[in-house]
BADREN-445917 format. One record per atom (N, C-alpha, C, O): residue number from 0; residue in one letter; atom name; x, y, z. Coordinates in steps of 0.1 Angstrom, whole numbers, plus 2048, in hexadecimal, padded with zeros to 3 digits. Atoms other than C-alpha are relative to their C-alpha. Layout:
BEGIN
<NUM A CA <X Y Z>>
...
This chain:
BEGIN
<0 X N <7F9 7FA 808>>
<0 X CA <8B9 785 7C7>>
<0 X C <80D 7F4 7FA>>
<0 X O <80F 7EA 800>>
<1 X N <7FF 806 7FE>>
<1 X CA <8CE 777 7B7>>
<1 X C <815 7FC 7FE>>
<1 X O <81E 7F4 800>>
<2 X N <7EF 7FB 806>>
<2 X CA <8F0 78A 7AB>>
<2 X C <801 809 806>>
<2 X O <7F6 80C 808>>
<3 X N <7FA 7FD 7F7>>
<3 X CA <902 79F 7C1>>
<3 X C <7F7 80E 7F8>>
<3 X O <7F6 80C 7EC>>
<4 X N <803 7F5 805>>
<4 X CA <8EF 7C7 7BB>>
<4 X C <80B 807 800>>
<4 X O <80B 811 7F9>>
<5 X N <7F0 7F4 802>>
<5 X CA <917 7D7 7C0>>
<5 X C <808 800 7F2>>
<5 X O <80B 808 7E9>>
<6 X N <7FB 806 80B>>
<6 X CA <928 7BF 7AC>>
<6 X C <7FE 7FC 7F1>>
<6 X O <805 7FF 7E7>>
<7 X N <801 807 807>>
<7 X CA <914 7A7 79A>>
<7 X C <807 7F1 800>>
<7 X O <804 7EA 7F6>>
<8 X N <7FF 808 800>>
<8 X CA <924 78A 7A2>>
<8 X C <7F5 7EF 808>>
<8 X O <7F3 7ED 814>>
<9 X N <806 80B 7F8>>
<9 X CA <912 76C 7AE>>
<9 X C <7FD 7FB 80D>>
<9 X O <808 7F7 812>>
<10 X N <7FF 7FD 7F4>>
<10 X CA <901 768 7D1>>
<10 X C <7FC 7F1 7FF>>
<10 X O <7F6 7E8 7F8>>
<11 X N <803 80E 7F8>>
<11 X CA <906 74D 7EA>>
<11 X C <7F8 7FF 809>>
<11 X O <7F2 80A 80B>>
<12 X N <809 7FB 7EE>>
<12 X CA <8F2 749 80A>>
<12 X C <807 7F6 810>>
<12 X O <80B 7EB 812>>
<13 X N <7F6 7FF 7F8>>
<13 X CA <901 74C 829>>
<13 X C <7FC 808 80C>>
<13 X O <7F7 813 810>>
<14 X N <806 7FB 7ED>>
<14 X CA <8FE 74B 84F>>
<14 X C <7FE 812 806>>
<14 X O <808 819 805>>
<15 X N <7FA 7F7 7F5>>
<15 X CA <8FA 769 864>>
<15 X C <7FA 7FE 803>>
<15 X O <7EF 7F8 7FF>>
<16 X N <801 808 7F3>>
<16 X CA <8FB 767 884>>
<16 X C <7EF 80B 806>>
<16 X O <7EE 817 808>>
<17 X N <80C 7FC 7FB>>
<17 X CA <8D7 770 891>>
<17 X C <7F7 800 7F6>>
<17 X O <7EC 804 7FB>>
<18 X N <800 7F7 80D>>
<18 X CA <8CB 775 869>>
<18 X C <7FB 7F0 7F6>>
<18 X O <7F2 7F0 7EE>>
<19 X N <803 80D 806>>
<19 X CA <8C9 74D 85C>>
<19 X C <807 808 7F2>>
<19 X O <80F 811 7F1>>
<20 X N <7F1 800 813>>
<20 X CA <8D8 74C 835>>
<20 X C <7F9 808 7F6>>
<20 X O <7F1 808 7ED>>
<21 X N <7FF 7F5 80D>>
<21 X CA <8DC 768 826>>
<21 X C <806 801 7F1>>
<21 X O <80F 7FA 7ED>>
<22 X N <7F2 803 80B>>
<22 X CA <8E7 771 803>>
<22 X C <80D 808 803>>
<22 X O <80F 810 80C>>
<23 X N <7F5 7F8 7FD>>
<23 X CA <909 77B 800>>
<23 X C <80B 7FE 7F6>>
<23 X O <80D 7F3 7F1>>
<24 X N <7F8 805 80A>>
<24 X CA <923 780 7EA>>
<24 X C <80E 801 805>>
<24 X O <813 807 80E>>
<25 X N <7F1 808 7FC>>
<25 X CA <945 773 7ED>>
<25 X C <809 809 7FA>>
<25 X O <815 805 7FB>>
<26 X N <7F7 7F9 809>>
<26 X CA <954 78F 7D5>>
<26 X C <7FC 80E 806>>
<26 X O <806 815 808>>
<27 X N <802 7F1 7F5>>
<27 X CA <946 7AF 7E8>>
<27 X C <802 7FD 80F>>
<27 X O <806 806 816>>
<28 X N <7FE 808 7F1>>
<28 X CA <948 797 80A>>
<28 X C <7F6 80C 807>>
<28 X O <7FA 814 80F>>
<29 X N <80B 7FA 7F6>>
<29 X CA <927 7A6 816>>
<29 X C <7F7 7FF 7FB>>
<29 X O <7F4 801 7EF>>
<30 X N <80D 804 802>>
<30 X CA <906 79C 81D>>
<30 X C <7FA 80D 7F6>>
<30 X O <7FE 818 7F7>>
<31 X N <809 7F9 800>>
<31 X CA <8EA 7A9 808>>
<31 X C <7EF 7F9 801>>
<31 X O <7EA 7EF 7FD>>
<32 X N <812 7FC 7F9>>
<32 X CA <8C4 7AE 815>>
<32 X C <7FB 7FF 7F4>>
<32 X O <801 806 7EC>>
<33 X N <808 7FF 80A>>
<33 X CA <8AD 7A9 7FB>>
<33 X C <7FA 80C 7FD>>
<33 X O <7F3 811 806>>
<34 X N <806 7F5 804>>
<34 X CA <8A3 7C6 7E9>>
<34 X C <7EF 802 7FF>>
<34 X O <7EA 7F7 7FB>>
<35 X N <80A 7FD 807>>
<35 X CA <882 7D1 7E1>>
<35 X C <7F1 80F 807>>
<35 X O <7EE 814 812>>
<36 X N <806 7ED 801>>
<36 X CA <868 7F3 7DC>>
<36 X C <7F5 7FB 80C>>
<36 X O <7F3 7EF 80D>>
<37 X N <808 7FB 7F9>>
<37 X CA <84F 7FC 7F6>>
<37 X C <7F5 80B 7FF>>
<37 X O <7F7 817 7FE>>
<38 X N <809 7FA 804>>
<38 X CA <832 807 7F0>>
<38 X C <7EF 809 80D>>
<38 X O <7F2 804 818>>
<39 X N <80D 7FC 7FE>>
<39 X CA <80D 818 801>>
<39 X C <7F6 801 7FA>>
<39 X O <7F5 807 7F0>>
<40 X N <80C 7FA 80B>>
<40 X CA <7E9 813 7FB>>
<40 X C <7FB 802 810>>
<40 X O <801 801 81A>>
<41 X N <80D 7F5 7F7>>
<41 X CA <7CB 822 80F>>
<41 X C <7F3 7F9 7FF>>
<41 X O <7EC 7F4 7F5>>
<42 X N <80F 803 806>>
<42 X CA <7AC 81B 817>>
<42 X C <7F9 80A 809>>
<42 X O <7F5 809 815>>
<43 X N <80A 7F7 7F9>>
<43 X CA <79B 83B 81C>>
<43 X C <7F6 800 7FF>>
<43 X O <7F0 7FF 7F5>>
<44 X N <80E 7FD 7FC>>
<44 X CA <77D 841 82D>>
<44 X C <7FF 80F 7F9>>
<44 X O <808 818 7F6>>
<45 X N <805 7EB 7FF>>
<45 X CA <768 864 828>>
<45 X C <7FF 809 80C>>
<45 X O <7F9 811 805>>
<46 X N <806 7F9 7F7>>
<46 X CA <762 879 846>>
<46 X C <7FA 7FB 80C>>
<46 X O <7FD 7FA 818>>
<47 X N <804 808 7F1>>
<47 X CA <74A 867 856>>
<47 X C <801 7F6 800>>
<47 X O <7F9 7F0 809>>
<48 X N <7FD 80B 7F7>>
<48 X CA <757 84A 857>>
<48 X C <7FB 7F5 7F7>>
<48 X O <802 7EB 7F6>>
<49 X N <809 80A 805>>
<49 X CA <742 834 845>>
<49 X C <804 7FA 7F3>>
<49 X O <805 7EE 7F1>>
<50 X N <7FC 80A 80F>>
<50 X CA <74D 830 821>>
<50 X C <808 805 7F9>>
<50 X O <809 811 7F7>>
<51 X N <7F0 800 804>>
<51 X CA <76B 82A 811>>
<51 X C <800 803 7EE>>
<51 X O <7F8 803 7E5>>
<52 X N <7FF 7F6 80F>>
<52 X CA <77A 83A 7F0>>
<52 X C <807 7F4 7F9>>
<52 X O <80F 7EF 800>>
<53 X N <7FE 808 809>>
<53 X CA <780 821 7D2>>
<53 X C <807 803 7F3>>
<53 X O <800 80C 7EE>>
<54 X N <804 7FB 808>>
<54 X CA <791 826 7B4>>
<54 X C <80A 7FC 7F0>>
<54 X O <815 7FD 7EB>>
<55 X N <7F8 80A 815>>
<55 X CA <79C 816 78D>>
<55 X C <807 809 7FF>>
<55 X O <804 815 801>>
<56 X N <7F5 7FC 80F>>
<56 X CA <7BC 81D 779>>
<56 X C <801 7FC 7F9>>
<56 X O <7F7 7F5 7F7>>
<57 X N <7F7 7F7 805>>
<57 X CA <7D0 81F 763>>
<57 X C <7F8 7ED 7F5>>
<57 X O <7FC 7E2 7F3>>
<58 X N <80B 809 807>>
<58 X CA <7AB 80C 74A>>
<58 X C <800 7F8 800>>
<58 X O <7FF 7F1 7F5>>
<59 X N <801 80D 7FF>>
<59 X CA <7AB 7F1 75E>>
<59 X C <7F2 800 809>>
<59 X O <7F1 808 812>>
<60 X N <80C 802 7F8>>
<60 X CA <785 7E6 76C>>
<60 X C <7FD 802 80E>>
<60 X O <7F3 807 815>>
<61 X N <809 800 7ED>>
<61 X CA <784 7E1 791>>
<61 X C <809 80E 801>>
<61 X O <811 814 7FB>>
<62 X N <7FD 7FA 7F5>>
<62 X CA <786 7F5 7AC>>
<62 X C <80E 7FB 808>>
<62 X O <815 7F1 807>>
<63 X N <7EC 80C 7FD>>
<63 X CA <7A9 7F1 7C0>>
<63 X C <801 80D 80C>>
<63 X O <7FD 818 808>>
<64 X N <802 7F0 800>>
<64 X CA <7AC 80D 7D9>>
<64 X C <814 80B 7FF>>
<64 X O <81F 808 7FC>>
<65 X N <7F3 7F3 803>>
<65 X CA <7C8 82D 7D7>>
<65 X C <810 7F7 80C>>
<65 X O <813 7F4 817>>
<66 X N <7F0 804 7FA>>
<66 X CA <7F0 822 7D8>>
<66 X C <808 803 7FE>>
<66 X O <807 80C 7F5>>
<67 X N <7F3 7FA 808>>
<67 X CA <80E 829 7D1>>
<67 X C <810 805 809>>
<67 X O <811 809 815>>
<68 X N <7F4 803 7FC>>
<68 X CA <835 827 7D3>>
<68 X C <805 802 80D>>
<68 X O <7FB 800 814>>
<69 X N <7FA 7F6 7F7>>
<69 X CA <849 834 7F0>>
<69 X C <80E 807 7F9>>
<69 X O <816 803 7F1>>
<70 X N <7F0 7FA 807>>
<70 X CA <866 84A 7E7>>
<70 X C <80A 805 808>>
<70 X O <808 808 813>>
<71 X N <7F8 804 7F6>>
<71 X CA <887 84B 7F0>>
<71 X C <801 805 809>>
<71 X O <802 810 803>>
<72 X N <7FC 7F8 7F3>>
<72 X CA <88D 85B 812>>
<72 X C <7F2 809 805>>
<72 X O <7F2 814 809>>
<73 X N <80C 7FD 801>>
<73 X CA <868 85E 815>>
<73 X C <7FD 7F8 80D>>
<73 X O <805 7EF 80E>>
<74 X N <809 80F 7F2>>
<74 X CA <857 848 835>>
<74 X C <7F3 800 7F9>>
<74 X O <7EF 807 7EF>>
<75 X N <80C 802 807>>
<75 X CA <835 839 830>>
<75 X C <7F4 807 7FF>>
<75 X O <7EA 805 7F8>>
<76 X N <811 7FE 7FA>>
<76 X CA <81B 84F 843>>
<76 X C <802 80E 7EF>>
<76 X O <7F9 813 7E8>>
<77 X N <803 7F2 804>>
<77 X CA <82C 86D 82E>>
<77 X C <7FB 7F7 7ED>>
<77 X O <7F5 7FF 7E6>>
<78 X N <802 805 80C>>
<78 X CA <827 859 80C>>
<78 X C <7F2 7FD 800>>
<78 X O <7EF 7FE 7F4>>
<79 X N <80B 803 7FC>>
<79 X CA <803 851 816>>
<79 X C <7F9 80D 7FE>>
<79 X O <7EE 80F 7F9>>
<80 X N <806 7F2 805>>
<80 X CA <7FD 876 815>>
<80 X C <7FE 809 7F3>>
<80 X O <7F6 812 7EF>>
<81 X N <800 7FC 807>>
<81 X CA <80B 87A 7FA>>
<81 X C <7F9 7FF 7F1>>
<81 X O <7F8 808 7E9>>
<82 X N <804 807 807>>
<82 X CA <7FE 865 7E4>>
<82 X C <7F1 803 801>>
<82 X O <7EB 807 7F7>>
<83 X N <80F 7FB 801>>
<83 X CA <7DC 86B 7EE>>
<83 X C <7F7 80B 7FC>>
<83 X O <7EB 80E 7F9>>
<84 X N <7FD 7ED 80C>>
<84 X CA <7E3 88E 7E1>>
<84 X C <7FF 7FD 7F6>>
<84 X O <7F8 803 7EE>>
<85 X N <7FD 7FC 80B>>
<85 X CA <7EC 887 7C8>>
<85 X C <7F2 7FA 7F3>>
<85 X O <7ED 7FE 7E9>>
<86 X N <805 80F 805>>
<86 X CA <7D7 868 7BE>>
<86 X C <7EB 80B 7FB>>
<86 X O <7E4 80A 7F2>>
<87 X N <80C 802 7FD>>
<87 X CA <7B6 878 7CA>>
<87 X C <7FE 810 7FD>>
<87 X O <7F9 816 7F4>>
<88 X N <7FC 7F0 800>>
<88 X CA <7BF 89E 7D5>>
<88 X C <7F8 804 80A>>
<88 X O <7F3 80F 80C>>
<89 X N <808 7FF 7F5>>
<89 X CA <7AE 893 7F4>>
<89 X C <808 801 80E>>
<89 X O <813 7FE 80A>>
<90 X N <7FA 7F6 7F7>>
<90 X CA <7BD 8A1 81A>>
<90 X C <7FE 7F4 807>>
<90 X O <7F2 7F2 806>>
<91 X N <802 808 7F1>>
<91 X CA <7BD 885 836>>
<91 X C <803 802 808>>
<91 X O <80F 802 809>>
<92 X N <806 7FD 7FA>>
<92 X CA <7B1 891 855>>
<92 X C <806 7F3 808>>
<92 X O <805 7F4 814>>
<93 X N <7F9 80B 7F7>>
<93 X CA <7C6 86B 862>>
<93 X C <800 7F7 7F8>>
<93 X O <7FB 7F7 7EC>>
<94 X N <7F5 809 808>>
<94 X CA <7DB 84B 859>>
<94 X C <7FE 7F5 812>>
<94 X O <801 7F6 81E>>
<95 X N <7F9 80C 7F6>>
<95 X CA <7DB 82D 86D>>
<95 X C <805 7F6 7F7>>
<95 X O <803 7F7 7EB>>
<96 X N <7FB 80E 806>>
<96 X CA <7EE 80B 864>>
<96 X C <7F8 7FA 803>>
<96 X O <7F4 7F8 80F>>
<97 X N <805 80E 802>>
<97 X CA <7DC 7F1 859>>
<97 X C <80B 7F3 803>>
<97 X O <812 7EF 80C>>
<98 X N <7F7 80E 801>>
<98 X CA <7EE 7D3 850>>
<98 X C <811 804 7F4>>
<98 X O <814 80F 7F0>>
<99 X N <7F7 7FC 805>>
<99 X CA <810 7CC 83A>>
<99 X C <7FF 7F3 7F5>>
<99 X O <7FE 7E7 7FA>>
<100 X N <7FC 80C 80A>>
<100 X CA <813 7B5 819>>
<100 X C <803 805 7F6>>
<100 X O <800 80D 7EE>>
<101 X N <7F7 802 812>>
<101 X CA <82E 7AA 801>>
<101 X C <7F8 7F8 7F5>>
<101 X O <7F3 7EE 7FA>>
<102 X N <800 7FA 809>>
<102 X CA <823 7AB 7DD>>
<102 X C <807 7FA 7F7>>
<102 X O <80C 800 7EE>>
<103 X N <7F3 800 809>>
<103 X CA <838 796 7CC>>
<103 X C <801 802 7EE>>
<103 X O <80C 801 7E8>>
<104 X N <7FF 7FB 80E>>
<104 X CA <82E 7A0 7A6>>
<104 X C <808 805 800>>
<104 X O <812 801 7FA>>
<105 X N <7F8 7F5 800>>
<105 X CA <83E 7BF 7AD>>
<105 X C <80A 7FE 806>>
<105 X O <812 807 805>>
<106 X N <7F9 7F9 7F4>>
<106 X CA <854 7B6 7C9>>
<106 X C <7FE 809 807>>
<106 X O <809 80C 80C>>
<107 X N <800 7F9 7FA>>
<107 X CA <847 7CD 7DD>>
<107 X C <7FE 7FD 812>>
<107 X O <7FC 7F1 815>>
<108 X N <806 807 7FA>>
<108 X CA <83F 7CD 801>>
<108 X C <7F9 80A 800>>
<108 X O <800 815 7FF>>
<109 X N <80D 7F8 7FF>>
<109 X CA <819 7E2 803>>
<109 X C <802 800 810>>
<109 X O <806 7F9 819>>
<110 X N <802 801 7F0>>
<110 X CA <813 7F0 824>>
<110 X C <7F6 80C 7FA>>
<110 X O <7F7 817 7F5>>
<111 X N <808 7F5 7FF>>
<111 X CA <7F5 7F8 826>>
<111 X C <7F7 809 80F>>
<111 X O <7F6 809 81C>>
<112 X N <80E 7F0 7F1>>
<112 X CA <7DC 816 83E>>
<112 X C <7F3 800 7F9>>
<112 X O <7EF 7FC 7ED>>
<113 X N <80F 7F8 7FB>>
<113 X CA <7BC 822 845>>
<113 X C <801 809 801>>
<113 X O <805 80D 80C>>
<114 X N <804 7F3 7F5>>
<114 X CA <7B5 845 846>>
<114 X C <7F3 805 7FD>>
<114 X O <7EB 7FD 7F8>>
<115 X N <80F 7F8 7FD>>
<115 X CA <795 85E 849>>
<115 X C <807 813 7F1>>
<115 X O <810 81B 7F0>>
<116 X N <800 7F4 80D>>
<116 X CA <794 878 82A>>
<116 X C <7FA 80D 806>>
<116 X O <7EF 80C 80C>>
<117 X N <804 7FA 7F8>>
<117 X CA <791 898 836>>
<117 X C <7F7 809 7FE>>
<117 X O <7F4 812 806>>
<118 X N <80A 800 807>>
<118 X CA <777 89E 81E>>
<118 X C <7FD 7F6 7F5>>
<118 X O <806 7EE 7F1>>
<119 X N <806 80A 808>>
<119 X CA <760 889 804>>
<119 X C <804 808 7F3>>
<119 X O <806 800 7EA>>
<120 X N <7FE 800 80B>>
<120 X CA <768 89E 7E9>>
<120 X C <808 7FA 7F9>>
<120 X O <813 7F9 7FC>>
<121 X N <7F3 805 80E>>
<121 X CA <777 88D 7C4>>
<121 X C <7FB 80A 7F5>>
<121 X O <7F5 807 7EB>>
<122 X N <7FE 7F8 810>>
<122 X CA <778 8B1 7AE>>
<122 X C <80F 7FC 7FB>>
<122 X O <814 7FB 7F0>>
<123 X N <7EC 7FB 804>>
<123 X CA <7A0 8AE 7B1>>
<123 X C <804 7F1 7FA>>
<123 X O <80D 7F1 7F2>>
<124 X N <7FE 80B 80D>>
<124 X CA <7A1 887 7A0>>
<124 X C <80C 801 7F6>>
<124 X O <80C 806 7EB>>
<125 X N <7F5 7FA 80A>>
<125 X CA <7C2 889 790>>
<125 X C <800 7F3 7F5>>
<125 X O <804 7E7 7F6>>
<126 X N <80A 80B 80E>>
<126 X CA <7B2 876 76F>>
<126 X C <811 7FD 7FA>>
<126 X O <813 7F2 7F5>>
<127 X N <7F1 803 7FF>>
<127 X CA <7D8 874 76A>>
<127 X C <806 7EF 804>>
<127 X O <80D 7E7 7FE>>
<128 X N <804 80E 7FC>>
<128 X CA <7D6 855 77C>>
<128 X C <7FC 800 807>>
<128 X O <801 803 811>>
<129 X N <80B 804 7FE>>
<129 X CA <7B5 84E 785>>
<129 X C <7F9 801 7F9>>
<129 X O <7F2 80B 7F7>>
<130 X N <80E 800 80B>>
<130 X CA <79E 844 76F>>
<130 X C <7F3 803 807>>
<130 X O <7EF 80C 7FF>>
<131 X N <808 7FB 7F7>>
<131 X CA <77F 84B 789>>
<131 X C <800 7F8 810>>
<131 X O <807 7F1 817>>
<132 X N <7FE 805 7ED>>
<132 X CA <777 844 7AB>>
<132 X C <7F4 803 80A>>
<132 X O <7EB 809 803>>
<133 X N <80E 7FD 7FD>>
<133 X CA <75A 847 7C4>>
<133 X C <801 7F5 809>>
<133 X O <807 7EB 807>>
<134 X N <802 800 7EF>>
<134 X CA <752 841 7E9>>
<134 X C <7F7 7F7 800>>
<134 X O <7EC 7FC 7FE>>
<135 X N <805 80B 7FA>>
<135 X CA <744 820 7F1>>
<135 X C <7F9 800 80F>>
<135 X O <7F8 80A 816>>
<136 X N <803 800 7F1>>
<136 X CA <735 814 812>>
<136 X C <806 7F0 801>>
<136 X O <809 7EA 7F7>>
<137 X N <7FC 80C 7FB>>
<137 X CA <741 7F2 823>>
<137 X C <7FF 7FA 7F5>>
<137 X O <805 7FA 7EB>>
<138 X N <802 80C 80C>>
<138 X CA <72F 7DA 812>>
<138 X C <800 805 7F2>>
<138 X O <804 7FC 7EC>>
<139 X N <7F9 800 808>>
<139 X CA <733 7E9 7F5>>
<139 X C <80E 7FF 7FB>>
<139 X O <810 7F8 7F1>>
<140 X N <7F5 800 804>>
<140 X CA <755 7EF 7F3>>
<140 X C <804 7F2 7FF>>
<140 X O <80D 7F0 7F6>>
<141 X N <7FE 805 801>>
<141 X CA <756 7CC 7FA>>
<141 X C <7FA 7F8 7F6>>
<141 X O <804 7F0 7F4>>
<142 X N <80B 804 80D>>
<142 X CA <742 7BF 7E0>>
<142 X C <808 808 7EF>>
<142 X O <808 801 7E5>>
<143 X N <7F8 7FC 80D>>
<143 X CA <757 7D8 7C3>>
<143 X C <80B 803 801>>
<143 X O <80F 80C 7F9>>
<144 X N <7F7 804 801>>
<144 X CA <777 7D2 7CD>>
<144 X C <80A 7F4 7F8>>
<144 X O <808 7E9 7FC>>
<145 X N <7FA 808 803>>
<145 X CA <78F 7C1 7B9>>
<145 X C <800 7EF 803>>
<145 X O <80B 7EA 805>>
<146 X N <7FC 812 7FF>>
<146 X CA <78C 798 7BD>>
<146 X C <809 7F8 805>>
<146 X O <807 7EE 7FE>>
<147 X N <7F5 809 7FA>>
<147 X CA <7A8 785 7CF>>
<147 X C <808 810 801>>
<147 X O <807 813 80D>>
<148 X N <7F8 7F3 7F9>>
<148 X CA <7BE 7AA 7D1>>
<148 X C <7FF 7FF 80A>>
<148 X O <7F7 7FA 812>>
<149 X N <7F7 7FD 7F2>>
<149 X CA <7D7 7B3 7E8>>
<149 X C <7EE 80E 808>>
<149 X O <7EA 810 814>>
<150 X N <80A 7F3 7FD>>
<150 X CA <7BA 7D0 7EA>>
<150 X C <7F8 7FE 806>>
<150 X O <7F4 806 80F>>
<151 X N <809 802 7FD>>
<151 X CA <7A2 7BB 7F0>>
<151 X C <800 7F8 814>>
<151 X O <7F9 7F8 81E>>
<152 X N <7F8 805 7EC>>
<152 X CA <7B6 7A8 812>>
<152 X C <801 80A 80E>>
<152 X O <7FF 809 81A>>
<153 X N <7FE 7EF 7F7>>
<153 X CA <7BC 7CF 81B>>
<153 X C <7F9 801 804>>
<153 X O <7FA 802 810>>
<154 X N <809 7FD 7F9>>
<154 X CA <79A 7D5 81C>>
<154 X C <7F4 7F7 809>>
<154 X O <7EA 7FB 80E>>
<155 X N <80A 80A 7F4>>
<155 X CA <78B 7B7 832>>
<155 X C <809 801 806>>
<155 X O <803 80B 804>>
<156 X N <7FC 802 7F9>>
<156 X CA <7A3 7B6 846>>
<156 X C <802 80B 804>>
<156 X O <80C 80A 80B>>
<157 X N <805 7F2 7FB>>
<157 X CA <79C 7DB 84D>>
<157 X C <7F4 7FF 802>>
<157 X O <7F1 808 80A>>
<158 X N <80C 802 7FA>>
<158 X CA <77D 7D2 852>>
<158 X C <7F9 7F7 80C>>
<158 X O <7F1 7F9 815>>
<159 X N <7FF 805 7F2>>
<159 X CA <780 7BA 867>>
<159 X C <809 806 80E>>
<159 X O <80B 7FF 818>>
<160 X N <7F8 7FB 7F3>>
<160 X CA <795 7D1 881>>
<160 X C <7EF 800 808>>
<160 X O <7E3 801 805>>
<161 X N <80B 7FE 7F5>>
<161 X CA <782 7D1 8A0>>
<161 X C <801 80F 807>>
<161 X O <808 818 80A>>
<162 X N <806 7E7 801>>
<162 X CA <768 7F3 8A5>>
<162 X C <808 803 808>>
<162 X O <812 807 802>>
<163 X N <7F7 7F3 7FE>>
<163 X CA <779 803 8BB>>
<163 X C <80E 80A 7F8>>
<163 X O <812 815 7F9>>
<164 X N <7F8 7F8 804>>
<164 X CA <797 807 8A5>>
<164 X C <7F5 805 7F2>>
<164 X O <7F5 811 7EF>>
<165 X N <808 7FD 80F>>
<165 X CA <780 809 884>>
<165 X C <7FE 809 7F9>>
<165 X O <802 80C 7ED>>
<166 X N <804 7F3 800>>
<166 X CA <772 823 885>>
<166 X C <800 809 80B>>
<166 X O <7F6 80E 810>>
<167 X N <7FA 7F6 7FA>>
<167 X CA <789 83A 89A>>
<167 X C <80E 808 7FA>>
<167 X O <816 801 800>>
<168 X N <7F8 7F9 801>>
<168 X CA <7A5 850 88C>>
<168 X C <810 7FB 80B>>
<168 X O <81C 7FA 809>>
<169 X N <7F4 805 7FA>>
<169 X CA <7B8 845 8A8>>
<169 X C <802 7F0 801>>
<169 X O <7FA 7E7 804>>
<170 X N <7F9 80E 803>>
<170 X CA <7CD 828 8A1>>
<170 X C <803 7F9 80E>>
<170 X O <809 7EE 80E>>
């Protein structure tokens, strides 16, 4: 951030006790902390917890995870339930946090969750948002997710979770 979002004046860096160097607006006399979007992505398992849902969107050829932005006033968990329902029609039986990562190209903090769907029916896919969707075994999902993507990184970290957490709704 180079300019104050309130007045448009150039920002400088100023020491803030306990925080380090923070962008500062000398016109407003205020520190300006970074502003970014927040989104959720979901590793959705079928009810047997043996398969993972991958989707294709926007005419792109690669499989990715279901994802979407967190709305103003909404918590991340509510966004997980809402986005999953909006894009796939699936209800979730359980949700657990996996990990987070900053995604520079869209200035977005991505929060990844692993979830278990209440059913494996894909007959309510929202085709205005999702081109294709399918259930994949863990091995198939690793092979079919977009290589080098943040979705792949989240999926691989999930697969590497200790066995006791990996196949349990208990976080």
